[in-house]
Backbone as JSON Lines, residues from 0, in Angstrom:
{"i":0,"aa":"M","n":[-0.68,18.04,-34.85],"ca":[0.58,17.42,-34.29],"c":[0.69,16.14,-34.92]}
{"i":1,"aa":"K","n":[1.94,16.33,-35.07],"ca":[2.5,13.87,-35.33],"c":[2.83,13.8,-34.15]}
{"i":2,"aa":"C","n":[2.46,12.56,-34.84],"ca":[2.7,11.34,-33.63],"c":[4.24,11.42,-33.0]}
{"i":3,"aa":"T","n":[5.21,11.56,-33.06],"ca":[6.36,11.51,-33.2],"c":[5.96,12.96,-32.29]}
{"i":4,"aa":"E","n":[5.97,13.83,-32.22],"ca":[5.55,15.28,-31.08],"c":[4.92,15.11,-30.6]}
{"i":5,"aa":"F","n":[3.72,13.68,-30.52],"ca":[2.74,13.03,-29.41],"c":[4.35,12.48,-28.41]}
{"i":6,"aa":"L","n":[4.74,12.17,-28.69],"ca":[5.33,10.83,-27.68],"c":[6.12,11.38,-27.86]}
{"i":7,"aa":"R","n":[6.7,12.38,-27.97],"ca":[8.1,13.25,-26.36],"c":[7.67,13.84,-26.16]}
{"i":8,"aa":"E","n":[6.2,14.69,-25.77],"ca":[5.52,14.41,-24.95],"c":[4.65,13.74,-24.14]}
{"i":9,"aa":"L","n":[4.48,12.46,-24.32],"ca":[4.47,11.1,-23.21],"c":[4.22,10.83,-22.16]}
{"i":10,"aa":"S","n":[6.01,11.26,-21.83],"ca":[6.13,11.18,-19.96],"c":[4.99,12.62,-19.28]}
{"i":11,"aa":"D","n":[5.25,13.48,-20.03],"ca":[5.19,14.9,-19.37],"c":[3.17,14.85,-19.11]}
{"i":12,"aa":"Y","n":[2.94,14.52,-20.38],"ca":[1.46,14.3,-20.21],"c":[0.89,13.39,-19.25]}
{"i":13,"aa":"L","n":[1.34,12.41,-19.5],"ca":[1.55,11.04,-18.57],"c":[1.31,11.55,-16.47]}
{"i":14,"aa":"D","n":[2.5,12.31,-16.8],"ca":[3.04,13.2,-15.37],"c":[1.97,13.96,-14.62]}
{"i":15,"aa":"G","n":[1.27,14.98,-16.36],"ca":[0.35,15.65,-15.96],"c":[1.88,17.3,-16.01]}
{"i":16,"aa":"K","n":[2.38,17.03,-16.28],"ca":[2.95,18.05,-15.91],"c":[3.34,19.14,-17.29]}
{"i":17,"aa":"I","n":[2.64,19.37,-17.5],"ca":[2.61,20.3,-19.18],"c":[0.86,21.93,-18.87]}
{"i":18,"aa":"T","n":[1.36,21.91,-20.15],"ca":[0.95,23.33,-19.59],"c":[-0.7,23.23,-21.01]}
{"i":19,"aa":"E","n":[-1.52,23.82,-20.08],"ca":[-3.53,23.59,-20.41],"c":[-3.37,23.95,-21.71]}
{"i":20,"aa":"D","n":[-2.53,24.41,-22.85],"ca":[-3.06,24.74,-23.85],"c":[-2.35,23.27,-24.37]}
{"i":21,"aa":"L","n":[-1.13,22.95,-24.81],"ca":[-0.04,21.62,-23.98],"c":[-1.21,20.47,-24.63]}
{"i":22,"aa":"Q","n":[-1.54,20.52,-23.24],"ca":[-2.91,19.41,-22.7],"c":[-3.93,18.97,-24.02]}
{"i":23,"aa":"A","n":[-4.42,19.89,-24.46],"ca":[-5.6,20.18,-25.17],"c":[-5.39,20.06,-26.81]}
{"i":24,"aa":"E","n":[-4.04,20.4,-26.48],"ca":[-3.39,20.3,-29.01],"c":[-3.87,18.36,-28.08]}
{"i":25,"aa":"L","n":[-2.4,17.53,-26.94],"ca":[-2.47,16.09,-27.36],"c":[-3.92,15.88,-26.94]}
{"i":26,"aa":"D","n":[-4.16,16.17,-26.64],"ca":[-6.42,15.27,-26.0],"c":[-7.21,15.54,-27.77]}
{"i":27,"aa":"E","n":[-6.49,16.58,-27.66],"ca":[-6.65,16.73,-29.57],"c":[-6.59,15.34,-30.45]}
{"i":28,"aa":"H","n":[-5.54,15.5,-30.22],"ca":[-4.61,13.98,-31.22],"c":[-4.7,12.55,-30.75]}
{"i":29,"aa":"L","n":[-5.05,12.97,-29.47],"ca":[-5.99,11.41,-29.64],"c":[-6.75,11.74,-29.4]}
{"i":30,"aa":"H","n":[-7.78,12.2,-29.99],"ca":[-8.9,12.01,-30.45],"c":[-9.3,11.18,-31.24]}
{"i":31,"aa":"W","n":[-8.26,11.41,-32.19],"ca":[-8.57,11.22,-34.03],"c":[-7.09,9.73,-34.09]}
{"i":32,"aa":"C","n":[-6.51,10.23,-32.96],"ca":[-5.52,9.49,-33.58],"c":[-5.13,7.32,-32.56]}
{"i":33,"aa":"R","n":[-5.63,6.49,-33.5],"ca":[-5.64,5.58,-32.78],"c":[-4.78,4.51,-32.12]}
{"i":34,"aa":"E","n":[-3.51,5.55,-32.37],"ca":[-1.92,4.63,-32.29],"c":[-1.26,4.95,-31.76]}
{"i":35,"aa":"C","n":[-1.7,6.29,-31.21],"ca":[-1.81,7.06,-29.97],"c":[-2.88,6.28,-28.59]}
{"i":36,"aa":"H","n":[-3.88,6.76,-28.74],"ca":[-4.32,6.11,-28.26],"c":[-4.48,5.4,-27.17]}
{"i":37,"aa":"V","n":[-3.6,3.8,-28.23],"ca":[-3.14,2.9,-28.08],"c":[-2.18,3.15,-27.19]}
{"i":38,"aa":"V","n":[-1.15,3.45,-26.92],"ca":[0.56,3.66,-27.1],"c":[-0.18,4.45,-25.57]}
{"i":39,"aa":"V","n":[-0.88,4.98,-24.88],"ca":[-1.5,6.32,-23.58],"c":[-1.9,4.7,-22.8]}
{"i":40,"aa":"N","n":[-2.64,4.32,-23.62],"ca":[-3.41,3.08,-22.72],"c":[-2.67,2.15,-22.27]}
{"i":41,"aa":"T","n":[-1.69,1.73,-23.73],"ca":[-1.28,0.45,-22.4],"c":[0.41,1.02,-22.34]}
{"i":42,"aa":"T","n":[0.67,2.32,-21.42],"ca":[1.47,2.73,-21.21],"c":[0.72,3.43,-19.63]}
{"i":43,"aa":"K","n":[-0.02,3.54,-19.63],"ca":[-1.62,3.71,-18.24],"c":[-1.19,2.63,-17.9]}
{"i":44,"aa":"K","n":[-1.32,1.14,-18.43],"ca":[-1.89,0.55,-17.74],"c":[-0.58,-1.09,-17.04]}
{"i":45,"aa":"T","n":[0.57,-0.37,-17.71],"ca":[1.7,-0.44,-17.72],"c":[2.38,-0.35,-15.88]}
{"i":46,"aa":"I","n":[2.5,0.97,-16.11],"ca":[2.43,2.27,-15.2],"c":[2.08,1.58,-13.81]}
{"i":47,"aa":"E","n":[0.57,0.99,-13.98],"ca":[-0.31,0.09,-13.19],"c":[0.13,-0.98,-12.24]}
{"i":48,"aa":"I","n":[0.37,-1.81,-12.91],"ca":[1.0,-3.42,-13.0],"c":[2.05,-2.76,-12.43]}
{"i":49,"aa":"Y","n":[2.98,-2.59,-12.75],"ca":[4.16,-1.27,-11.83],"c":[4.01,-1.21,-10.06]}
{"i":50,"aa":"R","n":[2.83,-0.29,-10.36],"ca":[2.73,0.43,-9.12],"c":[2.36,-0.54,-7.8]}
{"i":51,"aa":"D","n":[0.77,-1.44,-8.26],"ca":[0.55,-2.27,-7.6],"c":[1.62,-3.38,-7.32]}
{"i":52,"aa":"N","n":[3.0,-3.56,-7.59],"ca":[3.62,-4.27,-7.48],"c":[3.3,-5.95,-7.59]}
{"i":53,"aa":"Q","n":[1.84,-6.4,-8.98],"ca":[1.37,-7.01,-9.17],"c":[2.07,-8.24,-9.96]}
{"i":54,"aa":"I","n":[2.09,-9.52,-9.55],"ca":[2.77,-10.67,-10.81],"c":[2.23,-10.97,-11.51]}
{"i":55,"aa":"Y","n":[2.21,-10.9,-13.18],"ca":[1.28,-11.55,-13.87],"c":[1.58,-12.42,-14.1]}
{"i":56,"aa":"E","n":[1.26,-13.37,-14.2],"ca":[1.35,-15.13,-14.59],"c":[1.38,-14.81,-15.84]}
{"i":57,"aa":"L","n":[2.38,-15.35,-16.91],"ca":[2.14,-15.64,-18.28],"c":[0.96,-16.79,-18.76]}
{"i":58,"aa":"P","n":[-0.07,-17.32,-19.51],"ca":[-0.29,-18.8,-19.72],"c":[0.45,-18.73,-20.09]}
{"i":59,"aa":"T","n":[0.04,-20.42,-19.15],"ca":[1.26,-21.31,-19.82],"c":[2.11,-21.33,-21.1]}
{"i":60,"aa":"P","n":[1.5,-21.84,-22.34],"ca":[1.4,-21.44,-23.28],"c":[2.24,-20.19,-24.2]}
{"i":61,"aa":"L","n":[1.88,-18.78,-23.64],"ca":[1.98,-18.28,-24.54],"c":[3.55,-17.73,-23.55]}
{"i":62,"aa":"R","n":[3.66,-18.34,-22.53],"ca":[5.33,-18.59,-21.55],"c":[6.74,-19.34,-22.38]}
{"i":63,"aa":"N","n":[6.19,-20.7,-22.48],"ca":[6.29,-21.78,-23.69],"c":[7.15,-20.35,-25.15]}
{"i":64,"aa":"R","n":[6.18,-20.6,-25.42],"ca":[7.02,-19.86,-26.66],"c":[7.83,-18.69,-26.74]}
{"i":65,"aa":"L","n":[7.31,-17.64,-25.38],"ca":[8.55,-16.92,-25.18],"c":[9.7,-17.5,-24.89]}
{"i":66,"aa":"H","n":[9.85,-17.99,-24.28],"ca":[10.7,-18.79,-23.6],"c":[11.41,-19.57,-24.49]}
{"i":67,"aa":"E","n":[11.19,-20.08,-25.81],"ca":[11.7,-21.19,-26.64],"c":[12.12,-19.5,-27.36]}
{"i":68,"aa":"A","n":[11.31,-18.48,-28.42],"ca":[12.04,-17.55,-28.5],"c":[13.03,-16.82,-28.38]}
{"i":69,"aa":"I","n":[12.95,-16.42,-27.19],"ca":[14.24,-15.88,-26.3],"c":[15.76,-17.29,-25.82]}
{"i":70,"aa":"M","n":[15.58,-18.6,-25.94],"ca":[16.12,-18.9,-26.49],"c":[16.45,-19.03,-27.93]}
{"i":71,"aa":"T","n":[15.9,-19.59,-28.54],"ca":[16.24,-19.74,-30.41],"c":[17.48,-18.43,-30.89]}
{"i":72,"aa":"K","n":[16.86,-17.44,-29.83],"ca":[17.69,-15.97,-30.48],"c":[18.92,-15.83,-29.84]}
{"i":73,"aa":"C","n":[19.11,-16.8,-28.47],"ca":[20.46,-17.0,-27.8],"c":[21.22,-17.61,-28.86]}
{"i":74,"aa":"R","n":[20.7,-18.96,-28.9],"ca":[21.57,-19.6,-29.88],"c":[22.08,-19.64,-31.1]}
{"i":75,"aa":"H","n":[21.01,-18.45,-31.81],"ca":[21.32,-18.08,-32.67],"c":[22.44,-16.81,-32.91]}
{"i":76,"aa":"S","n":[22.56,-16.19,-31.61],"ca":[23.92,-14.74,-31.39],"c":[24.65,-15.76,-31.01]}
{"i":77,"aa":"K","n":[24.79,-16.57,-30.3],"ca":[26.06,-18.15,-30.28],"c":[26.83,-18.33,-31.78]}
{"i":78,"aa":"E","n":[26.32,-18.94,-32.13],"ca":[26.11,-19.56,-33.12],"c":[27.16,-18.23,-34.56]}
{"i":79,"aa":"T","n":[25.82,-17.18,-34.34],"ca":[26.89,-16.15,-35.15],"c":[28.26,-15.08,-34.45]}
{"i":80,"aa":"K","n":[27.83,-16.12,-33.25],"ca":[30.02,-14.83,-32.79],"c":[30.73,-15.6,-32.91]}
{"i":81,"aa":"K","n":[30.43,-17.15,-32.93],"ca":[31.23,-17.98,-33.35],"c":[31.15,-18.01,-34.73]}
{"i":82,"aa":"D","n":[31.53,-17.6,-35.57],"ca":[31.8,-17.05,-37.27],"c":[32.34,-16.16,-36.91]}
{"i":83,"aa":"I","n":[32.44,-15.19,-36.31],"ca":[33.43,-14.23,-36.66],"c":[34.43,-14.57,-36.11]}
């Protein structure tokens, strides 16, 4: 199984809406594919955060860097539109 095939089944995999044979095939893929394993774990954690409705506060330095990156992108976008 290729990663693209795995990712196509990710939603149903996480919801448990797949056949036992496909489950076994996906589990085998996860056993050796580190990248897909990370995607599954990250997606599960994201779902848990949203289910719990917990507010996650970003550390101030990270929040500031993220804000600056967004503002830079917005400024660049406005400048690009002026040139058109």
